[in-house]
C-alpha positions in Angstrom: 0.0 0.0 0.0 1.2 3.5 -0.8 0.0 6.7 0.8 -0.2 10.1 -0.9 -0.8 13.1 1.4 -2.4 16.4 0.5 -4.0 19.2 2.4 -7.2 20.9 1.4 -8.8 23.7 3.6 -7.1 22.4 6.7 -8.1 18.8 6.1 -5.4 16.2 5.4 -6.4 13.9 2.7 -4.7 10.5 2.6 -5.0 8.8 -0.7 -4.4 5.1 -0.2 -3.2 3.0 -3.2 -3.1 -0.8 -3.5 -4.1 -3.4 -1.0 -4.9 -2.7 2.7 -3.7 -5.9 4.3 -1.7 -5.4 7.4 1.9 -6.1 8.1 4.0 -3.1 7.0 0.9 -1.3 5.9 -0.2 -1.0 9.6 3.1 0.6 10.6 3.1 3.0 7.6 -0.5 4.1 8.2 -0.1 4.5 12.0 3.3 6.4 11.6 1.7 8.7 9.0 -1.2 9.5 11.4 1.1 10.0 14.4 3.2 12.4 12.4 0.1 14.4 11.3 -1.2 14.6 14.8 2.2 15.7 16.1 2.1 18.5 13.5 -1.4 19.4 14.9 -3.3 18.1 11.9 -6.4 16.7 13.5 -8.9 16.4 10.6 -8.1 13.4 8.4 -9.9 12.2 5.4 -8.9 8.7 4.1 -9.6 8.3 0.3 -10.1 4.6 -0.4 -10.9 5.0 -4.1 -7.6 3.3 -5.2 -7.8 0.5 -2.6 -8.6 -2.7 -4.5 -8.6 -5.1 -1.6 -9.1 -5.0 2.2 -8.8 -7.9 4.5 -9.7 -8.1 8.3 -6.3 -6.9 9.2 -6.8 -3.9 6.9 -10.1 -3.1 8.6 -8.1 -3.3 11.9 -5.7 -0.7 10.5 -8.6 1.7 9.8 -10.1 1.1 13.2 -6.8 1.7 15.0 -6.3 4.8 13.0 -9.7 6.1 13.8 -9.1 5.5 17.6 -5.7 7.2 17.4 -7.1 10.3 15.8 -10.2 10.4 18.1 -8.0 10.1 21.2 -6.0 13.1 20.0 -9.2 15.2 19.7 -9.4 14.9 15.9 -11.7 13.2 13.5 -11.1 10.6 10.7 -13.6 10.1 8.0 -13.6 8.0 4.8 -14.0 9.1 1.1 -14.9 7.0 -1.9 -15.5 3.6 -0.2 -16.2 1.0 -2.9 -19.3 -1.1 -2.9 -17.3 -4.1 -1.9 -15.7 -2.4 1.1 -19.0 -0.8 2.0 -20.6 -4.3 2.1 -17.8 -5.5 4.5 -18.6 -2.4 6.6 -22.2 -3.3 6.7 -21.6 -7.0 7.7 -19.1 -5.9 10.4 -21.2 -3.0 11.6 -18.3 -0.6 10.9 -20.7 1.6 9.0 -21.9 2.7 12.4 -18.4 3.8 13.3 -17.1 5.5 10.2 -18.6 8.5 8.4 -18.0 8.1 4.7 -18.6 10.3 1.7 -18.6 9.9 -2.0 -18.0 13.6 -2.7 -14.7 15.3 -1.7 -16.2 18.8 -1.3 -18.9 17.5 1.0 -16.4 15.5 3.0 -14.0 18.4 3.5 -16.8 20.8 4.4 -18.1 18.3 7.0 -15.1 19.1 9.2 -16.0 22.7 9.6 
């Protein structure tokens, strides 16, 4: 998995690319979030449009990231969740935890 960072209107957008499967992905994602929080970036939007596979460990990475950001007084939301990943969220009840958007403008404005 690769992570591309950009900032829009005070919201950090993390564009994830590839497969979200755990292992080194977990460390990379958590290190990225910790760095952002240390730099006082507390609003994080995770774009999943280029994620083509998520396993249970990958879901754990998202949950852990969500908890890390929340504990620091921030918020983590999702953007462009595919139908396949959305169905996993429904089955696992994670749709009740994560707020997700299909429109970047709406997502960024939701942090205001």
